[in-house]
N, C-alpha and C positions, 0 to 999 in steps of 0.2 A: 069701477072698483068700489067695494064696500068700504065705508069710512073706517069701520072697526078694524078691517084687515090692514088698512094703510097705517094705522096707529100701532099695530102689533109689533112688538120687538122680540126677537128670539133671544133666549137665554140658554145656558147649559141645561137648566131644569126642563125647559120646554122642549129642547131637542131630545132629552132622555124620554120624556113623555111621548113625543112623536114617534120615536123609534123603539118604544118599549118592547114590542113583540120580537123584533129582530135581536135586540140586546138579550132578551130573556131566552130565546131559542138558542143563542150562542154563548150561554153562560159557562159552558164547559170548555169552550174552545178559544174565544176571542176576548182579550183583556180590553180591547178598544175596537171601534169600527171607523173606517174611513168614509167620511161623508161625501167624498169626491171633489169637493171644492171648499174654499174658505167661506164659512157662513158668518155674516156680520151678527154680533150678539152684544148684549149689555152684560157686563161682568163687574161684580163688586168684590172688593177684597179689603180686609182690615188686618193690618200687620201688628202683631204684639210688640214689634221692635220700635214702633213710633208712638208718640203721645200727642194729644190735642191740648193745646194751651187753653186755660179757662175762658179767655175772652172769645174763643172760637168754637167752644163745645156746642152751644145751643144751635148756632147756624149750621155747623157741619152735620150735627145729628139730624136736624130737621131735613136738610137737603138730601142726605144720603138715604134716609128712610123713605122719603118721598119718591126718590128715584127707584129704589128697590120695589116699592109697592106698584109703581106705574109699569115697571118692566115685567112684573109677574101678575098683572091684573086679571089674566084669564084663569087663574087658579082659584079654587074655593076660598072663601074668606077665612075659614078656620086655618087652612094650610098657610095662607098668606100671613095671618097674624102670628102663627108659630115661627115662620121665617123671619118676620120683622122683630119679634121678641128675642130670638137668638142673635140677630144682628145688633140689636140694642145692647145686649149684654156685653158683646165684644167692644162696642163703642164705649160703654161705661168703663171697661177695664183700662182703656187707654186715655180716658178723659181726666184732666186735672181739676181739682177744686170742688168736686161734688156739686156741679152747677145744676144738675137735673135730679129731681126726686123720683122715686118709684112711680108715683102718680103722674109725674111729668112725662116720663117715658111712655106710660100707658096712654096719655093724652096725645102725644106726638104720633104714636103708632095708629091710634084710631083716626086721627086727622089724615094721616098718609093714606089710609085705606079709603076714607071718604073722598079724597082728591085723586085717587089713582087713575080715573078716566079723564082727568083734565090736566095732569102733569106731563109736561114734555120730557121725553127721554129718548136719546139716540144711541146707536151702537157705539161702543168704545173699544171693542176687541173682535177677534174672529176665532172660530173653532172649525177645524177640519177633522181632527182625530178625537172622537168622543169616547171618554172612559165608559166602560161597561160596569155599572154599579151592581149588577147581578152576578158578576164573574165569581166563580167558586175557587177560592184560593186553597192551595195546599197549606197544611199547618206550618211547615217550615218557611213558607214564603210570605205569610201574612205580615210579619213585622217589617219586612223589607219591601213592601208593596210600592212605596214611593220610588225607590231605585229601579224596581222592575218596570213600573210604568214609564220611567224616564228612558230606560233601555229600549222598550218597545216603541216608544214615540220616536226616538232617534232613528231606529231602524225603519219605521214607516216614512219618516220625513226623507231619509236618504233614498228610499225606493221611489218616492214621489219626485224627487229631484232628477233621478235617472230617467224616469218616464218623460218628464218635461224636456230635458236636454235631448233625449232621443228624438222626440217629435219635432223639436226646434231644428235640429240638424237635418232631419229628413225633409221637412218642409222647405228649408232654405235651398236644399239640393234640387228638389223637384221643381221649385219655382225659378230656378236660375235661368237667366236668358242665355241661350246657347250662342248668341251672336256677340256676347261680350268676351272678355279675355278668357283664356283657357283656365278652367277651374283648377284651383290648388288649395292646399290647406290654409294658407294665409288669407285667401279670399273668403273661405268658409269661416275662418276665425272672426274676421271683421263683420261678416254678415250676421253671425249669431251672438257676437259680443262674449264669446267664451274664450278661454285661453287656448293657445296652440297645443299645449300638452293635453288638454281635455279633448280637443278635436282628434288628436292622434289616438288617444285611448279608446274613444268611441268607435273610430274606424277600425281599430284593431280588434275590439271586443265584440262588435256586432257585424256579422257577415252581410246582413241586409244593407246596412249603411255603406259598408265598403263597396258592395256591388253597385249601388246607386252612384256613389262617388266616382268610381272608375268609369262608369258609363258616361256621366256628365263630363268628366275630364277629357275623355276621348272625343266627345262630340261637340265640345265647346271651343269657340274661337271666332274671331272676325274673319270675313272673307279675305282680307288682306293677309292675316296671319296664316290662313290655310294656303293661300297662294304662295306665300313666302316659304312655308314648310315644303310644299311640292317642289318649288324651285331648288331648295337646298337638297332635297332628296335626289332629284334628277342630277344635280351638279355632282353629288357624291358618286352617283352611278357612273357618270362620264369619266371622272377622275379614276 
């Protein structure tokens, strides 16, 4: 493995760059794309609701700017410096005491860029649903884009959960040992760690699962149980 590849950390920006063509081609249709799995990324966020006490300002500023630079080291230096300058402005807004001058921020940013290839940074979040920055908004939707994003994300997550549960139930049914107890919904609940109501809903809503379940149920049981069932059937016939 290339050492540089092993040190590379994905970020939302790098994922947008990697999938730029797909995002651009779907700017009229998709507000976000599903990456298919959770991608480990480094993500930084500065909330205007919090403040940094004066005694911690310098250390926090240096640490976070170093992390941001290292996580985005594959980008051109000019772009990286713009990113760090924007981040520094946000940090200054929440910092008490005016501990760092303009020249001080400039020095910290330049140092972070110089050290970007030597600073350790690890993923601290994941991304599966990537926002499309090229999406063309309707005029009436632009102001509500955060709520619209949230609605689309919830819908995508729900669809993802359904797919995962469907495959889980299907796998547990197919892998069930027919020599064990006769399959029932409680056994399937315990095998999947899903609720009994969830199992019932999926069996009712998806004919494929219901068909597999019925087949496994009819063909599963120990030899003793099968023999007992035959005995009971014959006994009823005699009576």
